[in-house]
C-alpha positions in Angstrom: -45.3 85.8 -76.1 -45.2 88.9 -77.8 -45.2 91.8 -75.4 -48.7 93.5 -75.5 -50.6 96.4 -73.4 -53.2 95.4 -70.6 -56.1 96.8 -73.3 -54.6 94.5 -75.8 -54.6 91.7 -73.7 -58.3 92.4 -72.7 -59.4 92.5 -76.4 -57.3 89.1 -77.2 -59.0 87.5 -74.3 -62.4 88.2 -75.5 -61.8 87.4 -79.2 -60.2 83.8 -78.0 -61.9 82.8 -75.1 -65.3 85.2 -74.4 -66.7 82.9 -72.2 -63.9 82.0 -69.4 -63.3 84.5 -66.9 -63.3 85.3 -63.3 -65.3 84.2 -60.3 -65.8 86.3 -57.2 -66.6 84.2 -54.1 -68.6 86.4 -51.6 -68.1 87.1 -47.8 -70.7 84.4 -47.3 -68.2 81.4 -48.0 -67.7 78.8 -50.9 -70.9 78.0 -52.9 -72.3 74.5 -52.2 -69.7 73.1 -50.1 -69.4 70.6 -48.7 -70.4 68.2 -51.3 -69.4 67.1 -54.9 -68.6 69.8 -57.6 -71.9 71.0 -59.1 -72.4 69.7 -62.6 -72.5 73.3 -64.1 -69.9 74.8 -62.0 -66.5 76.2 -62.7 -64.8 73.0 -63.9 -67.1 73.8 -67.1 -65.7 77.5 -67.0 -62.3 76.5 -66.8 -62.4 74.2 -69.7 -60.9 74.3 -73.0 -64.0 74.4 -74.8 -67.5 74.6 -74.0 -67.9 76.5 -70.9 -71.1 77.6 -69.6 -72.0 81.6 -70.1 -71.6 83.8 -67.1 -74.7 85.3 -65.3 -75.0 88.9 -64.9 -73.5 90.0 -61.2 -76.2 89.2 -58.4 -75.1 90.7 -55.0 -77.5 88.1 -53.2 -75.7 85.1 -54.5 -72.5 83.3 -53.1 -70.4 83.9 -56.3 -70.5 86.6 -59.0 -69.3 85.2 -62.4 -67.9 87.6 -65.1 -66.6 86.1 -68.6 -63.9 88.0 -70.3 -66.8 89.5 -72.4 -68.2 90.9 -69.3 -65.1 92.3 -68.0 -64.6 94.1 -71.3 -68.1 95.7 -71.4 -68.4 96.6 -67.7 -64.6 97.8 -67.5 -65.4 100.2 -70.5 -68.4 101.6 -68.6 -66.2 102.1 -65.4 -63.7 103.8 -67.6 -66.1 105.8 -69.4 -67.5 106.7 -65.7 -63.7 108.2 -64.8 -63.6 110.0 -68.0 -66.8 111.6 -67.1 -65.4 112.9 -63.6 -62.7 114.8 -65.9 -59.9 112.4 -65.8 -57.9 112.4 -69.0 -54.8 110.1 -70.2 -51.9 110.2 -67.6 -54.1 111.6 -64.7 -53.9 109.4 -61.7 -56.9 107.7 -59.6 -56.4 106.4 -56.1 -58.6 103.1 -55.7 -59.8 102.2 -52.1 -62.1 99.3 -53.0 -62.5 96.7 -50.7 -64.8 94.3 -52.9 -62.6 92.5 -55.4 -65.2 92.8 -58.2 -65.3 96.5 -58.1 -61.5 96.7 -57.9 -60.9 94.4 -60.9 -63.3 96.6 -63.0 -62.2 100.0 -62.0 -58.6 98.9 -62.2 -59.4 97.7 -65.6 -61.4 100.7 -66.7 -59.0 103.2 -65.7 -56.2 101.7 -67.6 -58.2 101.1 -70.9 -58.6 105.0 -70.5 -55.3 105.7 -70.3 -55.7 106.7 -66.4 -53.0 105.6 -63.8 -54.4 103.5 -60.9 -52.7 103.9 -57.6 -54.2 101.1 -55.2 -54.4 101.7 -51.7 -55.3 99.2 -49.0 -58.8 99.7 -47.4 -59.4 100.2 -43.5 -59.5 96.3 -42.4 -60.8 97.5 -38.9 -61.9 100.6 -37.1 -58.7 100.5 -35.1 -55.5 102.5 -35.5 -57.6 104.8 -38.0 -55.1 107.6 -37.4 -51.9 105.7 -38.9 -54.2 104.4 -41.9 -55.4 108.0 -42.8 -51.8 109.3 -42.5 -50.5 106.6 -44.9 -53.7 107.4 -47.2 -52.7 111.1 -47.5 -49.2 110.2 -48.1 -50.0 108.0 -50.9 -52.8 110.2 -52.6 -50.4 113.4 -52.2 -47.3 111.2 -53.5 -49.4 109.8 -56.4 -51.0 113.3 -57.4 -54.3 111.7 -57.8 -57.0 113.9 -59.0 -60.1 111.6 -58.0 -60.0 108.9 -55.3 -62.7 106.2 -55.9 -64.0 104.5 -52.9 -67.3 102.9 -51.2 -69.8 105.1 -49.8 -69.1 104.0 -46.3 -65.4 104.4 -46.5 -65.7 108.1 -48.0 -67.3 109.4 -44.9 -63.7 108.7 -43.2 -61.6 110.4 -46.0 -62.5 114.2 -45.8 -59.4 114.8 -43.8 -57.3 113.0 -46.7 -58.9 115.4 -49.4 -58.4 118.5 -47.4 -54.9 117.7 -46.8 -54.0 116.8 -50.6 -54.2 119.6 -53.2 -54.2 117.8 -56.1 -57.4 115.6 -55.2 -60.5 117.5 -56.7 -63.2 114.8 -55.4 -63.7 111.6 -53.6 -66.3 109.5 -55.7 -68.4 106.7 -54.5 -68.2 103.3 -56.3 -71.9 103.0 -56.0 -72.6 105.7 -58.2 -69.7 104.8 -60.8 -71.4 101.1 -61.2 -74.6 102.9 -62.5 -73.0 104.9 -65.0 -73.7 104.4 -68.3 -71.1 107.1 -70.0 -69.5 105.4 -72.8 -65.5 104.8 -72.7 -63.6 107.2 -75.3 -60.7 104.9 -76.6 -57.2 106.2 -76.0 -53.9 104.9 -77.7 -51.8 103.0 -75.0 -48.1 102.1 -75.9 -45.9 99.8 -74.2 -43.7 102.6 -72.7 -46.8 104.4 -71.1 -47.0 104.0 -67.2 -49.5 101.4 -66.6 -49.9 101.8 -62.8 -48.2 103.2 -59.6 -47.6 100.4 -57.2 -46.7 101.8 -53.8 -44.3 99.8 -51.7 -45.5 98.1 -48.5 -43.7 100.5 -46.1 -42.0 97.8 -43.9 -38.8 99.8 -43.8 -39.5 103.4 -45.0 -42.6 105.4 -46.2 -44.5 103.8 -49.1 -42.7 104.7 -52.5 -44.8 104.9 -55.7 -43.0 102.3 -58.1 -43.6 103.3 -61.5 -44.4 100.3 -64.0 -45.0 100.5 -67.6 -46.8 98.2 -69.6 -43.7 97.0 -71.1 -42.4 96.3 -67.6 -45.6 94.3 -66.8 -45.3 92.2 -70.1 -41.9 91.3 -69.5 -42.8 90.2 -65.8 -45.7 88.4 -67.0 -43.5 86.3 -69.4 -41.4 85.4 -66.3 -44.4 84.5 -64.3 -46.5 82.7 -66.5 -44.3 80.9 -69.2 -40.8 80.7 -67.3 -42.0 80.2 -63.8 -45.4 78.4 -63.8 -45.0 77.1 -67.1 -49.0 77.7 -67.5 -51.1 74.9 -68.8 -54.4 75.2 -70.9 -56.5 73.7 -67.9 -55.0 75.6 -65.0 -57.2 77.5 -62.7 -56.0 80.0 -60.1 -57.6 80.5 -56.7 -56.5 83.5 -54.5 -57.4 85.3 -51.3 -54.5 87.8 -51.9 -55.6 91.3 -51.6 -55.7 93.1 -54.8 -54.0 96.4 -53.8 -51.0 94.4 -53.2 -48.5 93.1 -56.1 -48.8 89.6 -55.5 -52.6 89.9 -55.8 -52.9 92.5 -58.4 -50.2 91.2 -60.9 -50.1 88.0 -59.9 -53.8 86.9 -60.0 -55.6 90.0 -61.9 -53.1 91.0 -64.7 -50.5 88.0 -65.4 -53.7 85.3 -65.8 -55.5 87.7 -68.5 -52.5 87.5 -70.9 -53.0 83.6 -70.9 -56.8 83.4 -70.1 -56.5 81.6 -67.0 -59.6 81.7 -65.0 -59.2 83.0 -61.5 -61.4 82.5 -58.6 -61.1 85.2 -55.8 -62.1 85.0 -52.2 -62.1 88.0 -49.9 -59.2 88.4 -47.9 -61.0 88.4 -44.6 -63.0 85.3 -45.1 -59.7 83.5 -45.6 -58.4 85.1 -42.4 -61.5 84.1 -40.4 -61.8 80.6 -42.1 -58.8 79.4 -43.6 -60.5 76.4 -44.8 -62.2 78.2 -47.0 -59.1 78.6 -49.5 -59.1 74.7 -49.4 -62.7 74.7 -50.1 -62.2 76.7 -53.3 -59.7 74.8 -54.6 -61.6 71.7 -54.0 -64.7 72.9 -55.6 -63.0 74.8 -58.6 -60.3 72.3 -58.9 -57.7 75.0 -58.6 -54.1 74.4 -59.7 -52.3 77.6 -59.1 -52.3 79.3 -55.7 -49.9 81.6 -53.8 -49.5 82.8 -50.4 -47.1 84.4 -47.9 -45.4 82.1 -45.3 -47.9 83.2 -42.5 -50.9 81.8 -44.5 -49.4 78.5 -44.8 -48.7 78.6 -40.7 -52.3 79.7 -40.3 -53.9 76.8 -42.3 -51.6 74.4 -40.0 -53.0 76.1 -36.7 -56.4 76.8 -37.5 -57.7 74.0 -39.8 -58.8 71.0 -37.9 -58.9 67.3 -39.0 -62.7 67.5 -38.9 -62.4 70.6 -41.5 -60.8 68.1 -43.9 -63.8 66.1 -44.8 -64.6 66.4 -48.7 -61.5 68.1 -49.5 -59.2 67.3 -52.4 -56.2 69.3 -52.9 -55.0 66.8 -55.6 -55.2 69.4 -58.3 -52.8 71.9 -56.7 -49.9 71.6 -58.8 -48.2 75.1 -57.9 -48.5 76.1 -54.1 -46.2 79.2 -54.0 -45.0 81.0 -51.3 -43.6 84.4 -51.2 -43.6 88.0 -50.0 -42.1 87.9 -46.6 -39.5 85.4 -45.0 -40.0 81.6 -45.9 -39.3 79.2 -43.1 -38.9 75.7 -44.2 -40.4 74.4 -41.1 -43.7 76.0 -41.8 -43.9 74.4 -45.5 -42.9 71.1 -44.2 -45.5 71.3 -41.6 -48.1 72.5 -44.2 -47.1 69.6 -46.9 -47.3 66.8 -43.7 -50.5 68.2 -42.4 -52.5 68.0 -45.5 -50.9 65.3 -47.4 -53.9 63.1 -46.6 -55.9 65.1 -48.7 -54.2 64.9 -51.7 -51.5 67.8 -51.3 -48.2 66.9 -52.6 -44.9 68.2 -51.1 -43.5 68.7 -54.3 -46.1 71.4 -55.4 -44.6 73.7 -52.8 -42.8 76.6 -54.8 -40.8 78.9 -52.9 -40.0 82.5 -54.8 -38.7 85.8 -54.1 -40.1 89.0 -55.8 -40.9 92.8 -55.2 -42.6 95.8 -56.2 -39.8 97.2 -58.0 -39.3 94.2 -60.0 -43.1 94.5 -61.0 -43.7 91.2 -59.0 -41.5 88.1 -59.7 -37.8 87.9 -59.3 -37.0 84.1 -58.8 -38.9 80.9 -58.8 -37.9 77.5 -57.6 -38.0 74.6 -60.0 -41.4 73.3 -60.7 -42.1 70.0 -58.9 -38.9 70.2 -56.7 -40.8 71.2 -53.4 -38.9 73.0 -50.8 -34.9 72.9 -51.1 -33.0 73.9 -48.3 -29.2 74.5 -47.5 -27.9 74.1 -43.7 -25.1 76.6 -42.9 -23.1 77.2 -39.5 -25.2 79.9 -38.0 -22.8 81.5 -35.6 -20.0 81.5 -38.5 -22.4 83.2 -40.7 -23.6 85.8 -38.3 -19.8 86.4 -37.4 -18.0 86.3 -40.8 -21.0 86.5 -43.5 -19.9 83.5 -45.1 -22.4 80.4 -45.6 -20.6 77.3 -44.5 -22.5 74.3 -45.2 -23.1 71.7 -42.5 -25.3 68.5 -42.0 -28.7 69.4 -40.9 -28.2 67.6 -37.7 -25.4 69.9 -36.9 -25.9 71.7 -33.5 -25.2 75.2 -35.1 -27.2 74.5 -38.2 -29.4 77.3 -39.6 -31.4 76.2 -42.8 -32.1 78.6 -45.6 -34.9 78.1 -48.2 -33.7 78.4 -51.7 -35.8 81.0 -53.7 -34.9 79.4 -57.3 -32.8 81.2 -60.0 -33.0 83.9 -62.3 -35.5 84.4 -65.2 -34.0 84.4 -68.9 -33.3 88.1 -69.8 -32.8 88.8 -66.1 -30.0 88.6 -63.5 -29.6 88.3 -59.8 -26.4 88.8 -58.2 -25.0 89.5 -54.7 -22.5 92.4 -54.2 -20.7 93.9 -51.2 -22.9 96.9 -50.1 -20.1 99.5 -50.8 -20.1 98.2 -54.5 -21.6 101.5 -56.0 -21.3 100.3 -59.6 -22.2 96.7 -59.0 -18.7 96.1 -60.5 -17.6 92.6 -58.8 -20.3 90.1 -57.8 -19.6 87.9 -54.7 -18.8 84.4 -54.7 -20.9 81.7 -53.9 -21.7 81.6 -50.3 -20.8 85.1 -49.6 -23.6 87.2 -48.1 -24.0 90.4 -49.6 -26.5 92.8 -50.9 -28.8 91.1 -53.5 -29.2 93.1 -56.7 -31.3 92.5 -60.0 -31.5 93.7 -63.4 -33.7 93.1 -66.4 -36.8 94.5 -68.3 -39.2 93.6 -65.5 -37.3 96.4 -63.2 -39.1 99.6 -62.8 -38.3 102.9 -64.4 -38.0 104.5 -61.1 -40.1 105.9 -58.0 -42.8 108.3 -59.2 -41.6 111.7 -59.0 -38.9 111.2 -57.0 -35.3 111.3 -58.7 -33.4 111.3 -55.4 -34.7 107.9 -54.2 -34.4 106.6 -57.6 -30.9 107.3 -57.8 -30.3 105.7 -54.7 -32.3 102.7 -55.6 -29.8 101.9 -58.3 -26.2 100.8 -58.2 -24.5 100.8 -61.7 -27.2 99.0 -63.9 -28.5 97.0 -60.9 -31.4 97.6 -58.6 -30.7 97.4 -55.0 -33.2 95.0 -53.2 -32.4 96.0 -49.8 -32.1 92.5 -49.0 -29.1 90.4 -47.9 -28.2 86.7 -49.3 -26.4 84.8 -50.9 -26.2 82.7 -54.1 -25.2 79.2 -54.4 -25.1 77.0 -57.5 -27.1 79.8 -59.5 -30.1 79.8 -56.5 -30.9 82.5 -54.5 -31.2 82.3 -50.4 -32.4 85.3 -48.5 -30.7 86.1 -45.2 -32.6 89.1 -44.2 -33.0 93.0 -44.6 -29.8 95.1 -44.6 -31.6 97.9 -42.9 -32.8 95.7 -40.1 -29.3 94.0 -39.3 -29.0 94.0 -35.5 -25.1 94.4 -34.8 -23.8 92.9 -31.5 -19.9 93.0 -30.5 -19.1 93.3 -34.3 -21.5 90.3 -35.3 -24.5 90.5 -37.2 -27.8 88.9 -36.1 -30.9 88.7 -38.4 -33.8 89.8 -36.7 -35.9 86.8 -38.3 -34.0 84.2 -36.4 -34.6 85.9 -32.8 -38.4 86.4 -33.8 -38.6 82.8 -34.7 -36.9 81.5 -31.5 -39.3 83.7 -29.2 -42.2 82.4 -31.5 -41.6 78.9 -30.0 -42.4 80.4 -26.5 -46.1 79.2 -25.4 -48.1 82.4 -24.9 -46.2 84.4 -27.9 -48.5 85.1 -30.7 -46.4 83.3 -33.5 -45.7 85.4 -36.5 -46.3 88.5 -34.5 -42.7 89.3 -32.9 -40.5 92.0 -33.9 -36.6 92.3 -33.1 -34.6 95.2 -33.6 -31.8 97.4 -32.5 -32.7 100.7 -30.8 -31.1 103.4 -28.6 -32.2 103.5 -25.0 -35.7 105.4 -24.7 -34.4 106.5 -21.0 -31.1 108.2 -22.5 -28.9 106.1 -20.0 -27.1 103.7 -22.2 -25.6 106.0 -25.3 -22.6 104.0 -26.0 -24.2 100.9 -27.7 -27.3 99.8 -29.2 -29.7 97.8 -27.5 -31.1 94.7 -28.8 -35.0 94.6 -27.9 -37.9 92.2 -28.8 -41.5 92.9 -28.9 -44.3 90.3 -29.0 -48.0 90.2 -28.9 -49.6 87.7 -26.3 -51.9 85.1 -27.7 -54.6 85.9 -25.1 -55.2 89.3 -23.2 -55.0 87.5 -19.7 -51.5 86.8 -20.9 -50.3 90.5 -20.3 -50.8 89.7 -16.3 -48.1 87.1 -17.2 -45.8 89.2 -19.1 -42.9 89.2 -16.9 -42.8 85.4 -16.9 -43.2 85.1 -20.6 -40.8 87.7 -21.4 -38.1 85.4 -19.3 -39.1 82.7 -21.2 -38.3 84.8 -24.5 -35.0 85.7 -23.3 -34.1 82.2 -22.5 -35.3 81.1 -25.9 -33.4 83.4 -27.7 -30.3 82.9 -25.5 -30.3 79.0 -26.0 -31.1 79.4 -29.7 -28.5 82.0 -31.0 -26.2 82.7 -27.9 -27.5 86.1 -27.7 -28.8 88.2 -24.8 -31.7 90.6 -25.3 -31.8 93.7 -23.7 -35.4 94.5 -23.6 -38.5 92.4 -24.0 -41.8 94.0 -24.4 -45.2 92.2 -24.3 -48.0 93.8 -26.1 -52.0 93.1 -26.5 -53.2 91.8 -29.9 -52.8 93.7 -32.7 -50.6 96.4 -31.1 -47.4 95.9 -33.5 -47.7 98.2 -36.7 -48.1 96.5 -39.8 -48.3 97.4 -43.4 -51.2 97.2 -46.0 -49.9 93.7 -46.8 -49.6 92.5 -43.1 -46.0 92.9 -43.0 -44.5 93.9 -39.4 -42.9 97.4 -39.4 -39.7 97.1 -37.7 -38.7 100.5 -38.4 -41.9 101.9 -37.0 -41.6 99.6 -34.1 -38.2 100.6 -33.4 -39.5 104.5 -33.6 -42.4 103.8 -31.1 -39.9 102.0 -28.8 -37.5 104.8 -28.8 -40.0 107.6 -28.1 -41.5 105.4 -25.3 -44.8 105.0 -27.4 -44.7 101.3 -27.8 -45.2 100.2 -24.2 -48.5 101.7 -23.7 -49.8 101.2 -27.2 -53.3 99.8 -27.6 -54.4 96.3 -29.3 -56.5 96.8 -32.4 -59.4 95.6 -30.3 -59.2 98.5 -28.0 -60.3 101.2 -30.1 -63.6 102.6 -29.2 -66.3 103.7 -31.5 -65.6 107.2 -30.1 -62.3 107.2 -32.0 -64.2 106.2 -35.2 -66.9 108.6 -34.6 -64.3 111.4 -34.0 -62.4 110.6 -37.5 -65.9 110.7 -39.1 -66.6 114.1 -37.6 -63.4 115.4 -38.6 -63.9 113.9 -42.4 -67.3 115.5 -42.5 -66.1 118.9 -41.2 -63.3 118.8 -44.1 -65.8 118.0 -46.7 -68.0 120.9 -45.7 -65.0 123.4 -45.8 -64.2 122.3 -49.2 -67.9 122.7 -50.4 -68.1 126.1 -48.9 -64.9 127.2 -50.6 -66.5 125.7 -54.0 -64.4 122.7 -54.2 -61.3 122.1 -56.4 -61.3 122.5 -60.2 -58.5 121.2 -62.5 -55.7 123.5 -63.0 -54.2 123.3 -66.6 
C-alpha cells in the first residue's frame, strides 16, 4: 500500500467504491432486530459490487447510511464551515461531539481543510462535572485550539472553558455548522503535515497531546489492515468504541477508509446499556471485525442472558480483537465459551497491544490462533523479575496473555529501566520496560519538548509498561509507575484488583490498588498498600467492614500480600479517564489528601450542581461578549 494522506484516501474511496460507506445506528437500537436480515440491508452495501445507494440522513430513522460519496460531499461542507469561522491550515479545532456522524464529518472536514482536530470526550453523565471541565480546559489550552465545536446543549456548560483558554476565540454549535453552505477551499496536504492531536487518556498523568502526521497514520494503517487483520474484500467492521479514543478513531474511522471497509457504528452508551446490541449489529450486518477492551467482553458475559441470544449469529465474526487495557485470559475464555452456541469461534479472539504514541497498534496476535498464554511462577516473578514458566496447574502459576509480535519495519524490545540509550535488550523472560520504534511512532508531544525528550530512550519510545518477550511475542505485566514495592518485592496492582474482584459484592472491574503515603501522617517510613473498590449495590455500603475483610482475605490467599487499607466506595466514585480506564494516580492522590473516603458516586450528583456549572458558564460567556470577544492575533 502506497502511503497516502487522509484527503487522498477519501478521494480514492469515492472513485473506487462511491456507494460503499458508513452506517450509523441510532440510540433506539439496531434496526429490524430480531428477525432475518432485510433484503436491502447492509450485506449489499458491504458487497464488492452492486450495493444500494445510500439514503440521505434522517434523524427519525433508526440508522443513517452515508456512502463515501456522501462523506466526501458533506465533509467538504463541514470543512468550509470551519474555514468560514476563520480557521486556517495548521490551526487547531477541538471537537466535543457525542453523535458519531457529526464527529466523522467534522473530523474529515477539518483535515481536508488542513485544520488539526483535537478530539475531546463529551460529558457522559451530569456527575463529576468539575473534573470533566478541568480536563477539557487542560486539553483546549494545551492544544491552542482557536475554535471548539460541540452541541448547543454542551456549549451551555463550556463558558468557563473559553474564559480560561486565551487562544479559544469561540465555541461553535454543530447545529449551525450542519446547515452551512460555505464551500471548502482546498488545501495541499503533505504526508509530513500534522494530521491530528490525539490526547492520551491520562491514566497516569495529565493528558498529553500526541502529534501524529499523515505519514505516521499511513504507516500504522498498513500495520493494522494488511499485516494485522489481513483485510478482505468482504470484511465489514462493527464498532461501539468512542471516536474520540485512538482505538475507535484510527481503528474504525481512518484505517477502514484506506481499504474501503464498510463500518457500522453504534453509540457507546447503547452498548453500555444493552451489550447485546453489539451482537445484534454483527448479526444483521454480517460483521467480521470488531474490537473492544477487556471490560466489554466481561460485560457481555455478565449482562447478556440466554434468552437474549435468540436469532443471533456470530459465525461471520472472524477477528474479535481485545486491547486498550490489561487483558485477562479468564475473561476472554469465558466470553468464547458463553457464546460458542451462536457461532463465535474461540480462534477469532485476537489479543493486541497499542498506545496513542504509536498511532494505535503495536502488536497483534496471529490471526486464528485465539488466546495464547504462558504460565509463570508468580511469587518468583514478583521477587526476581524473571518469568519462570510452570505448568498451568501449578499452585503458584500466574497466566499472562500473548499480545503478539512486532509489525514489519517496527521493533518491540524489553530494556532495563536505567538503560537510557536502549543499548542492550533484555533476554527472553526477563521483565523490563517495553520500548518500541518504527514509522508509526509519534514525532513528539505537542509543544512539549521536555516530555518528548523524556519519552524517548535512544531511538526507542518508552511505553511505560513492564513486560517481557518470549519467542518474539510480547507479554505485558503492568505499568512501571504503578508498581507496588513491599519488602523489596514488586507487585502488580492488576493482580491485586483481580483477586479482590472475585469477592461477591465488589463491582468487578472497578477496583484500584496502589501504594500510598499514610494520610494521617503516622506511618512515614514506608508505603502503604491500599485497595479501593466500588460496591455492586448501594445497600452494600452498609456492609463495608465485612466486604473489606473478605477483600483482605482474597488478596492474602491469592498473592500472600497483606493490605494496609481497604476503602469501599459507591458506584461511580472511582476516577476514570475519557476512555474508561481507572486512574490509579488520581485515586492515590485523593486517598493521600483524605478526599477519597467521602467521594460521592456518579449518581449522587444533584441537578443543583449542573445548574451551578451552567450559570457559571453563561456568566463567562457574558463577560466575553461585554469585552468584545476574542480576535485572532497574527
